[in-house]
C-alpha positions as CSV (number, residue, x, y, z in Angstrom):
1,X,10.5,18.9,-3.7
2,X,8.9,17.9,-0.9
3,X,10.9,15.8,1.7
4,X,7.5,13.7,3.1
5,X,9.3,12.9,6.2
6,X,9.3,16.4,7.3
7,X,5.8,16.9,5.9
8,X,4.4,14.5,8.2
9,X,6.1,15.7,10.9
10,X,5.0,19.1,10.6
11,X,1.4,17.9,10.2
12,X,1.8,16.1,13.5
13,X,2.9,18.9,14.7
14,X,0.0,21.5,13.9
15,X,-2.0,20.5,16.6
16,X,-4.9,17.7,16.0
17,X,-6.7,16.6,13.2
18,X,-8.2,19.4,11.2
19,X,-10.5,20.0,8.3
20,X,-7.2,19.6,6.1
21,X,-5.5,16.3,7.5
22,X,-6.2,13.6,9.1
23,X,-4.7,10.4,11.3
24,X,-5.0,7.1,11.6
25,X,-3.8,4.2,13.3
26,X,-4.7,2.0,10.4
27,X,-6.7,1.4,7.7
28,X,-8.1,-2.0,6.2
29,X,-9.6,-1.5,2.4
30,X,-9.9,-5.2,1.9
31,X,-12.8,-5.5,3.8
32,X,-16.3,-3.1,3.1
33,X,-16.0,-1.4,6.5
34,X,-12.6,-0.2,6.2
35,X,-13.0,0.3,2.7
36,X,-16.3,2.8,3.2
37,X,-14.8,4.3,5.8
38,X,-11.6,5.5,4.1
39,X,-13.7,6.9,1.3
40,X,-15.7,9.1,3.7
41,X,-12.2,10.6,4.5
42,X,-11.2,11.1,1.1
43,X,-14.5,12.4,0.2
44,X,-14.7,14.8,3.0
45,X,-11.1,16.4,2.7
46,X,-11.8,17.0,-1.0
47,X,-14.9,18.5,-0.7
48,X,-13.1,20.8,2.5
49,X,-10.1,21.7,0.4
50,X,-11.0,22.8,-2.9
51,X,-7.4,24.9,-3.2
52,X,-5.0,22.7,-1.5
53,X,-3.3,19.4,-0.9
54,X,-4.8,17.6,1.8
55,X,-3.3,14.4,3.9
56,X,-4.5,11.4,6.0
57,X,-1.4,10.3,8.0
58,X,-1.8,6.4,8.7
59,X,0.6,4.8,11.3
60,X,-0.1,7.4,13.8
61,X,-1.4,6.9,17.8
62,X,-4.3,9.3,18.3
63,X,-4.2,10.4,21.7
64,X,0.1,11.5,22.1
65,X,1.0,11.3,18.1
66,X,3.5,9.0,18.3
67,X,4.5,7.5,15.6
68,X,4.0,3.5,15.2
69,X,3.6,2.7,12.3
70,X,2.2,0.1,9.9
71,X,2.9,-2.6,7.1
72,X,4.6,-1.2,4.0
73,X,1.8,-1.1,1.4
74,X,2.0,-0.9,-2.1
75,X,-1.4,-0.4,-3.6
76,X,-0.5,1.5,-7.0
77,X,-4.3,1.0,-7.9
78,X,-6.3,2.9,-4.9
79,X,-6.8,5.1,-7.5
80,X,-9.2,2.8,-9.2
81,X,-10.8,2.4,-6.3
82,X,-11.4,6.2,-6.0
83,X,-12.9,6.0,-9.2
84,X,-15.0,3.2,-9.0
85,X,-16.8,4.6,-5.6
86,X,-16.8,8.7,-6.0
87,X,-18.2,11.1,-8.2
88,X,-15.8,14.0,-9.1
89,X,-13.0,11.8,-8.0
90,X,-10.3,13.5,-7.0
91,X,-6.2,12.2,-7.8
92,X,-5.4,10.4,-4.5
93,X,-1.5,9.2,-4.0
94,X,-0.7,6.2,-1.1
95,X,3.0,6.6,-0.1
96,X,5.4,4.8,2.3
97,X,7.5,6.9,4.4
98,X,10.2,5.2,6.1
99,X,11.3,6.7,9.7
100,X,14.5,5.9,11.5
101,X,13.4,4.4,15.1
102,X,10.6,1.6,13.4
103,X,11.7,-1.6,11.6
104,X,12.3,-2.1,8.1
105,X,9.0,-3.6,6.9
106,X,7.1,-0.8,9.0
107,X,6.4,2.7,7.5
108,X,4.2,5.5,8.2
109,X,1.1,6.0,5.3
110,X,0.9,9.2,3.5
111,X,-2.3,9.5,1.7
112,X,-2.0,12.7,-0.8
113,X,-5.3,13.8,-1.8
114,X,-4.9,16.8,-4.7
115,X,-7.5,19.5,-4.8
116,X,-10.3,19.6,-8.3
117,X,-12.8,22.3,-6.6
118,X,-15.6,20.3,-7.4
119,X,-18.0,18.6,-4.9
120,X,-17.4,14.6,-4.5
121,X,-19.6,12.3,-3.7
122,X,-20.4,8.7,-3.1
123,X,-21.2,7.3,-6.4
124,X,-22.9,4.0,-5.1
125,X,-23.7,2.3,-2.2
126,X,-21.2,0.9,0.4
127,X,-21.3,-0.5,3.5
128,X,-24.0,2.4,5.4
129,X,-23.3,5.0,3.7
130,X,-25.5,5.8,0.4
131,X,-25.0,6.4,-3.1
132,X,-25.3,10.1,-3.5
133,X,-23.8,11.1,0.0
134,X,-21.8,13.8,0.5
135,X,-18.9,14.6,3.1
136,X,-17.5,17.5,4.8
137,X,-14.6,17.8,7.9
138,X,-15.6,19.6,10.5
139,X,-12.8,20.1,12.6
140,X,-11.5,16.0,13.1
141,X,-14.7,14.9,11.9
142,X,-15.9,13.6,8.7
143,X,-19.5,14.0,8.6
144,X,-22.7,13.9,5.3
145,X,-23.5,17.5,4.7
146,X,-26.6,18.8,2.3
147,X,-24.5,21.6,0.1
148,X,-26.1,23.7,-2.2
149,X,-23.4,26.5,-1.4
150,X,-20.1,27.4,-3.2
151,X,-17.0,26.0,-1.4
152,X,-14.8,27.8,0.6
153,X,-11.2,28.0,0.6
154,X,-10.0,28.4,3.9
155,X,-6.9,26.5,4.4
156,X,-4.5,27.2,1.5
157,X,-2.2,29.2,3.1
158,X,-2.1,27.2,6.3
159,X,-1.3,24.5,4.2
160,X,1.4,26.1,1.5
161,X,3.4,27.5,4.9
162,X,3.7,23.7,6.1
163,X,4.8,22.6,2.7
164,X,7.0,25.2,2.5
165,X,8.7,24.7,5.4
166,X,8.8,20.7,4.3
167,X,11.0,21.4,1.0
168,X,14.4,19.2,0.8
169,X,17.9,20.2,0.9
170,X,21.4,18.6,0.1
171,X,21.8,17.8,3.5
172,X,18.9,16.2,3.8
173,X,19.8,14.2,0.6
174,X,23.1,13.2,1.7
175,X,22.4,12.7,5.4
176,X,19.6,9.9,3.9
177,X,22.0,8.4,1.2
178,X,24.8,7.6,3.6
179,X,21.9,6.2,5.8
180,X,21.0,3.9,3.5
181,X,24.1,2.5,2.4
182,X,25.0,1.9,6.0
183,X,21.8,0.2,7.0
184,X,21.5,-2.0,4.0
185,X,25.5,-3.0,3.7
186,X,24.9,-6.6,4.0
187,X,22.5,-6.7,0.8
188,X,24.6,-4.7,-1.5
189,X,23.3,-0.9,-1.5
190,X,23.6,0.8,-4.4
191,X,22.6,4.8,-5.7
192,X,22.0,6.2,-9.3
193,X,21.6,10.0,-9.9
194,X,19.4,10.5,-12.3
195,X,18.8,14.0,-14.1
196,X,21.5,15.2,-12.2
197,X,18.8,15.6,-9.8
198,X,16.9,12.2,-8.2
199,X,18.5,9.9,-6.3
200,X,17.2,6.3,-6.0
201,X,19.0,3.9,-3.4
202,X,18.0,-0.1,-3.9
203,X,19.5,-2.9,-2.0
204,X,18.7,-6.9,-2.3
205,X,20.2,-10.1,-2.1
206,X,20.9,-11.3,-5.7
207,X,20.2,-14.8,-7.3
208,X,21.2,-15.9,-10.8
209,X,18.5,-18.5,-12.5
210,X,19.3,-19.3,-15.8
211,X,21.6,-16.1,-16.7
212,X,18.3,-13.6,-15.3
213,X,19.6,-12.0,-12.1
214,X,16.8,-11.4,-9.1
215,X,16.6,-9.9,-6.0
216,X,14.7,-11.0,-2.6
217,X,14.5,-8.5,0.5
218,X,14.8,-5.4,-1.7
219,X,14.5,-1.7,-0.6
220,X,14.2,1.1,-3.1
221,X,13.9,4.5,-2.1
222,X,13.3,8.1,-3.9
223,X,15.9,9.5,-1.3
224,X,14.5,13.1,-2.3
225,X,11.2,13.1,-1.0
226,X,12.1,10.0,1.8
227,X,9.7,7.8,-0.3
228,X,10.1,3.8,-0.1
229,X,9.2,3.1,-3.1
230,X,9.4,-1.0,-2.4
231,X,9.9,-3.2,0.3
232,X,9.2,-7.1,0.7
233,X,11.1,-9.8,2.4
234,X,9.0,-12.6,0.0
235,X,8.9,-11.6,-3.4
236,X,11.8,-11.8,-6.3
237,X,12.6,-8.2,-7.8
238,X,14.2,-7.6,-11.3
239,X,15.6,-4.4,-11.4
240,X,16.9,-2.3,-14.7
241,X,17.2,1.0,-15.4
242,X,18.8,3.7,-17.8
243,X,19.8,7.2,-17.7
244,X,16.2,8.4,-17.6
245,X,14.4,5.7,-15.7
246,X,14.0,2.9,-13.5
247,X,12.4,-0.5,-13.9
248,X,11.2,-3.2,-11.1
249,X,9.2,-6.0,-12.0
250,X,7.8,-7.6,-9.7
251,X,7.4,-11.5,-9.4
252,X,5.2,-13.9,-6.7
253,X,5.6,-17.8,-5.5
254,X,2.4,-19.4,-5.8
255,X,1.6,-23.2,-6.5
256,X,-0.2,-26.1,-4.8
257,X,1.2,-28.1,-1.8
258,X,5.5,-27.9,-2.4
259,X,5.1,-27.1,-6.3
260,X,5.7,-23.1,-6.6
261,X,6.4,-21.0,-9.6
262,X,7.4,-17.6,-9.8
263,X,4.6,-15.3,-12.0
264,X,5.3,-11.7,-12.8
265,X,2.9,-9.6,-11.0
266,X,3.4,-6.3,-11.7
267,X,5.7,-4.0,-13.6
268,X,7.0,-0.3,-12.5
269,X,8.6,2.3,-14.0
270,X,9.7,5.5,-12.8
271,X,10.3,7.7,-15.6
272,X,12.5,10.6,-14.3
273,X,12.2,14.6,-16.5
274,X,14.6,17.1,-17.3
275,X,12.0,20.0,-15.5
276,X,12.7,18.2,-11.8
277,X,9.6,16.0,-12.3
278,X,9.1,12.5,-12.3
279,X,6.1,9.9,-13.3
280,X,5.5,6.5,-12.3
281,X,3.6,3.9,-14.1
282,X,2.2,0.8,-13.5
283,X,1.2,-2.2,-15.2
284,X,0.1,-5.3,-14.3
285,X,1.1,-8.6,-15.6
286,X,-0.3,-11.2,-13.5
287,X,-1.9,-14.3,-15.5
288,X,-3.8,-16.2,-13.0
289,X,-1.9,-20.1,-13.1
290,X,-5.0,-22.4,-13.8
291,X,-4.9,-25.9,-12.4
292,X,-7.1,-29.2,-12.9
293,X,-10.4,-28.2,-11.0
294,X,-10.9,-32.0,-9.6
295,X,-7.4,-31.6,-7.5
296,X,-8.4,-27.9,-6.4
297,X,-11.5,-29.6,-5.4
298,X,-9.6,-32.0,-3.6
299,X,-7.3,-29.3,-1.9
300,X,-9.9,-26.8,-1.4
301,X,-12.0,-29.0,0.8
302,X,-8.7,-30.5,3.0
303,X,-8.4,-26.9,3.5
304,X,-12.0,-26.0,4.6
305,X,-11.4,-28.6,7.0
306,X,-8.5,-27.3,8.4
307,X,-10.1,-24.2,8.6
308,X,-12.9,-25.5,10.8
309,X,-10.6,-27.4,13.2
310,X,-8.7,-23.9,13.6
311,X,-12.4,-22.1,14.5
312,X,-12.9,-24.9,17.3
313,X,-9.7,-24.6,18.8
314,X,-8.9,-28.3,17.9
315,X,-5.4,-29.7,17.4
316,X,-3.8,-30.3,13.8
317,X,-1.7,-32.9,13.3
318,X,1.7,-33.0,11.4
319,X,0.3,-33.0,8.1
320,X,-2.6,-30.6,8.7
321,X,0.4,-28.3,10.3
322,X,2.3,-28.8,6.8
323,X,-0.8,-27.8,5.0
324,X,-1.5,-24.6,6.9
325,X,1.5,-22.6,5.7
326,X,0.0,-23.3,2.0
327,X,-3.5,-22.2,2.6
328,X,-3.6,-18.8,1.8
329,X,-2.3,-19.2,-1.5
330,X,-4.6,-21.8,-2.2
331,X,-7.1,-20.2,-1.7
332,X,-6.6,-17.5,-3.5
333,X,-5.7,-19.8,-6.2
334,X,-9.0,-21.6,-6.1
335,X,-10.3,-17.7,-6.0
336,X,-8.6,-17.0,-9.0
337,X,-10.0,-20.6,-10.7
338,X,-13.4,-19.7,-10.4
339,X,-14.1,-20.9,-6.4
340,X,-15.9,-18.0,-5.8
341,X,-16.7,-18.8,-2.3
342,X,-12.6,-19.3,-1.5
343,X,-12.1,-15.4,-0.8
344,X,-14.4,-15.4,1.5
345,X,-13.0,-18.5,3.2
346,X,-9.5,-16.7,3.0
347,X,-11.0,-13.4,5.1
348,X,-12.5,-16.0,7.6
349,X,-9.1,-17.5,8.2
350,X,-7.1,-14.5,9.0
351,X,-7.8,-13.9,12.5
352,X,-7.2,-17.6,13.3
353,X,-3.4,-17.6,11.3
354,X,-3.0,-14.8,13.3
355,X,-3.0,-16.2,16.6
356,X,-1.7,-19.6,15.5
357,X,0.9,-19.5,12.7
358,X,2.8,-15.8,12.2
359,X,4.6,-17.3,8.9
360,X,1.1,-18.5,7.2
361,X,-0.2,-15.2,8.5
362,X,2.4,-13.8,6.3
363,X,1.8,-15.5,3.4
364,X,-1.9,-14.6,4.1
365,X,-1.0,-10.7,3.9
366,X,1.2,-11.5,0.8
367,X,-2.2,-13.0,-0.7
368,X,-4.5,-10.4,0.2
369,X,-2.2,-8.3,-1.6
370,X,-2.2,-9.9,-5.2
371,X,-5.7,-10.0,-5.0
372,X,-6.0,-6.2,-4.5
373,X,-3.7,-5.7,-7.2
374,X,-5.4,-7.9,-9.6
375,X,-8.9,-7.1,-8.6
376,X,-8.7,-3.3,-9.2
377,X,-6.6,-4.1,-12.1
């Protein structure tokens, strides 16, 4: 089994970007441009590596390979995006890899693109790229090409050697368990071994509500691969397990003004198999809350006025400052209640929230995360 932290180190040590891996400071698939560029790189790496895995490492400075990390990104629906826009889509996996020197909420993103030995192309137009476009890697650049000859396999031996040097061992596993138990000592850390092979560690602040147990500030890692499966400081999470599986049900807090409720968002089940394999299955549970349209119109217009004041650099009064915290969730609820322009307003608010109120900006990122999960389901 590959230790993904070692794999990232070995990829970065392999000189600069090349035709089997790319590195990015960050990606943004919430906007058309970022989505298009990500799809282009996936397409190019898939076409340039017909026989071996290829990789994108996210959270690395281009100039000196320093690992700076990105926010935890739990988009289990990224394959749906790939399938929607690419012909002959490869299997793509996004994983969050913690590094000891990074703060808890930062990880390195690792995108693994499985080989399919077919030409991958854009299925339809997106941003400035046309449907039918085919991309390849030339050195560190993804470029469009007209392609009518057989795909060449030039990287398999190199990638196999890198992956072989990234295999996990018992020392790495034990060290990682001890580190987790020490780092999470204030949040009731636990571990369980599945099938005498896999080790899952988790921690969180326990809360009992009507005889049900929930956890906040949750951190869950699959130790063998050094993969962070879940991390959140905002959500409430229910955790259960048996001898063969580990289940997470994620809840989100949504509401209007100061009246909030918890809604189940997504269920994730990690199923461990006797042959040293595992499968991760996710199921969206979310049902958008519905509200009175007249009430929503009033709150929507109030939010628009606050956003306009932020754009003009005007001072907010105390009531508007209090409403600002709820602005992202309110725009999300309006969009889920068929106020179609609300999503554009939410995206417009991003830079102003980031500059004016970091707490409100955290709620913005949470709203976008929920929207992404719902949209691609």
